[in-house]
C-alpha positions as CSV (number, residue, x, y, z in Angstrom):
1,M,0.0,0.0,0.0
2,K,1.4,3.4,-1.0
3,T,2.2,6.0,1.7
4,E,-0.5,8.4,0.4
5,Q,-3.1,5.6,0.5
6,Q,-2.2,4.6,4.0
7,I,-2.4,8.2,5.3
8,K,-5.8,8.7,3.6
9,A,-7.2,5.5,5.0
10,L,-6.0,6.3,8.5
11,A,-7.3,9.9,8.2
12,E,-10.7,8.6,7.3
13,L,-10.6,6.3,10.4
14,D,-9.8,9.4,12.4
15,G,-12.8,11.3,11.1
16,W,-11.1,13.3,8.3
17,K,-12.7,13.6,4.9
18,E,-11.1,14.7,1.7
19,V,-12.7,17.7,0.1
20,E,-11.9,18.2,-3.6
21,D,-13.3,21.7,-4.2
22,I,-12.9,24.3,-1.4
23,E,-13.7,27.8,-2.5
24,I,-11.0,30.2,-1.4
25,P,-11.9,33.9,-2.0
26,T,-9.2,35.9,-3.7
27,K,-9.0,39.5,-4.7
28,S,-8.2,40.5,-8.3
29,F,-8.3,43.8,-10.2
30,N,-11.8,42.7,-11.5
31,G,-13.2,42.2,-8.1
32,S,-13.5,39.0,-6.0
33,K,-12.9,35.5,-7.4
34,A,-12.8,32.1,-5.8
35,N,-10.2,29.5,-6.4
36,L,-11.0,25.9,-6.0
37,V,-8.4,23.9,-4.0
38,H,-8.1,20.5,-2.5
39,G,-8.3,20.2,1.3
40,W,-9.6,18.2,4.3
41,S,-12.5,18.6,6.7
42,H,-12.8,17.2,10.2
43,P,-15.9,17.2,12.4
44,T,-14.3,19.0,15.3
45,K,-11.6,21.0,13.4
46,G,-13.6,22.3,10.5
47,I,-12.5,22.6,6.9
48,G,-9.2,23.8,5.6
49,Y,-6.5,23.6,2.9
50,G,-2.8,24.1,2.5
51,D,-1.0,23.0,5.7
52,Y,-4.4,21.9,7.2
53,N,-4.0,18.2,6.7
54,P,-4.3,15.1,8.8
55,P,-1.2,14.2,10.8
56,N,1.4,11.8,9.3
57,Y,0.4,8.7,11.2
58,L,3.2,6.8,9.6
59,T,5.9,8.7,11.5
60,S,4.2,10.0,14.6
61,Y,3.4,8.0,17.7
62,D,1.4,11.0,18.9
63,A,-0.9,10.5,15.9
64,I,-1.3,6.8,15.6
65,I,-1.6,5.7,19.2
66,P,-4.7,7.9,20.0
67,L,-6.2,6.6,16.8
68,I,-5.7,3.0,17.9
69,Q,-7.1,3.8,21.3
70,K,-10.3,5.2,19.8
71,Q,-11.1,1.8,18.1
72,Q,-13.5,-0.8,19.4
73,S,-12.0,-3.6,21.5
74,P,-12.1,-6.3,18.7
75,V,-10.1,-4.0,16.4
76,K,-7.6,-3.3,19.2
77,A,-7.3,-7.0,19.8
78,D,-6.6,-7.6,16.1
79,V,-4.0,-4.9,16.1
80,W,-2.2,-6.6,19.0
81,V,-2.4,-10.1,17.4
82,W,-0.9,-8.7,14.1
83,L,1.9,-7.0,16.0
84,Q,2.7,-10.1,18.0
85,N,3.1,-12.0,14.7
86,N,4.9,-9.4,12.6
87,A,6.7,-6.9,14.8
88,P,10.3,-7.3,16.2
89,G,9.3,-7.4,19.9
90,I,7.0,-5.9,22.5
91,Y,7.1,-2.1,22.6
92,A,9.5,-2.0,19.6
93,E,6.9,-1.2,17.0
94,T,7.4,1.8,14.8
95,P,4.5,4.1,14.0
96,A,4.5,2.6,10.4
97,Q,4.0,-0.9,11.9
98,L,1.2,0.3,14.2
99,C,-0.4,1.9,11.1
100,E,-0.2,-1.3,9.1
101,A,-1.6,-3.3,12.0
102,L,-4.5,-0.9,12.3
103,L,-5.3,-0.9,8.6
104,R,-5.2,-4.7,8.5
105,A,-7.4,-4.9,11.6
106,T,-10.0,-2.7,10.0
107,G,-9.9,-4.4,6.6
108,K,-8.5,-1.3,4.9
109,W,-5.1,-2.6,4.0
110,I,-4.6,-3.0,0.2
111,E,-1.9,-5.5,-1.0
């Protein structure tokens, strides 16, 4: 699974939604215009663009651990089982391994 696909799937698990056309008002000599840009929305954070993106779950324990903690018990159990079978040792998992485990546990991993 490509990095971008993983981040998008994890972001969706975390409540983020991709928004294709956000209208951004701009000034021009002819008056006001609106540019359409790509962005993200979140139920508690609102809508934004540019640097307003989901966190990089693949590199940040601060992003992936709370996301795993939000999951239902069966998903958390499946994450633990996957890690036991595929990670180097207890508490040695990288954020990327935690991400893969969560995506597999939720059925969102694409081979």
